[in-house]
C-alpha positions, 0 to 999 in steps of 0.5 A: 499500500503506497504512503498517503499523499501529504494533504496537511502540515505534519502534526508537531505535538505528541498527543496529536501524532498518537491520535492520528496514528490510531486513526490511520493504523487500521489502514497501514500495511503489516510492516508499518503496523509493526512499526506503529506498535514498536513506536508506542511501546518504546517512546524513548527509543524513538526519541533517541535511537538511530534509524538503523537501531530503531529499525533492527529493534522493530524487526524492519528495514530502515526504509520501512521507517521512512515509509512509516513517517511518510504515511503520517504526513512527514517528509522523512523519519528525522522530521517525525522523530522530532515529535518524540523528542518534543514529548520528553521536552514537554513532560520531563520537567527538571526537579530543580525547576519544580522546587524553584517554583514551589519555593516561589509559592511558599514565599508568597503564600506561607511556607509549609502550610501553603504546600500542605494546602496545595497538595491536599487540594490536588489530591481532592481534585484527583479524587473528584475527577476519578469518580467522574472518569471511571464508568461503574460498568468498567470498574465492575468488569475489572473486579470480575477479571481480577477475581477470576485470575489464577495469578495477578501479575503486577507491573509499575515503574518509577512513581507507580511502583509504590502503587503496585507494591501496595497492591502486592501487599494488599492482595497477599493480606487478602489471600489473593495470589499476586506476583510483583514484578520488581525489575531487579537486575532488569529482569522485569520482562522475564519476571512477567513472562510467567503470566499465562492462560488464566492469569491477569496482568495489572499494569499501571503507568502515566505520561511519561510512560515507563517503557518497561511497563508498556513493553510487558503489557504489550507482550502479555496482550500479544500472548493472549493474557488479559491486561488491565491497565490503570492509565491517564488517557485514551492516547496511552500506549497501555490503552492500545495493549489491554483487555480493559483500562481505567482512566485515572488522571492525577492533578498536580501542584507545582508540577508534582502530581498527586497519586491519591486517586490511583491509591483509591482505585488500587484499594478499591480493586483489592478489597472488591476483588476479595469480596467478589472471590468470597474472601474476608479482609485481613484486619491487619490490612491497614497496618 
């Protein structure tokens, strides 16, 4: 199938790029779909890898990357690669800049008390948003999926690792078989490979998406293992590689995002799964 003729200026922002890719993917040839799947699962690789490196990892010829870029209205791969780099420039905010912004807020509004109020307000906003975003039918379907699993494989990295660690603790206390992928020695994909028929992978990742989490979810999805994802947008690569996903968008204060809503959803899933399975909560669960 020839590349579509360029009819508009190439999209420069990452969210717009993903939306266009999702729209055109069904019409792409097999090899270009292969590149599309690799691109969404390896965002950092697409931003910094050379054409030869990315082509080798995606299992295609370098010329296929050029065809892929042209199918999305770019003149070539380099122009499209700038979209992936712009994502990192937009999303990876230096912590020193965040702290400088917070110090300005503290100086103007009252130090630590202002910080507390700001973070509490962000958490309240996150909790209000999640109630509106998650459809009851999807939540019930997620609980049913987890309750029917032989083993729940928990995957999360960076700031989402505390969430899956809590879930491992909660499921263990509730008598539900769960395995935490901790990625020690970089063996996360190998640890998650135990997921098979009858199991469920529960993956948690928000922008900027952790490559390991996306890779594990995609691999499990391709093997036919149901994947339940907690993520922040329909544009998330996790939403493309899962059986079911729940939207959890966290608010921020001074560029530091809350995890209040994510923990609320995690606690809900743990306790509701136990109830669905006919198990009673451990009285020491909150200790």
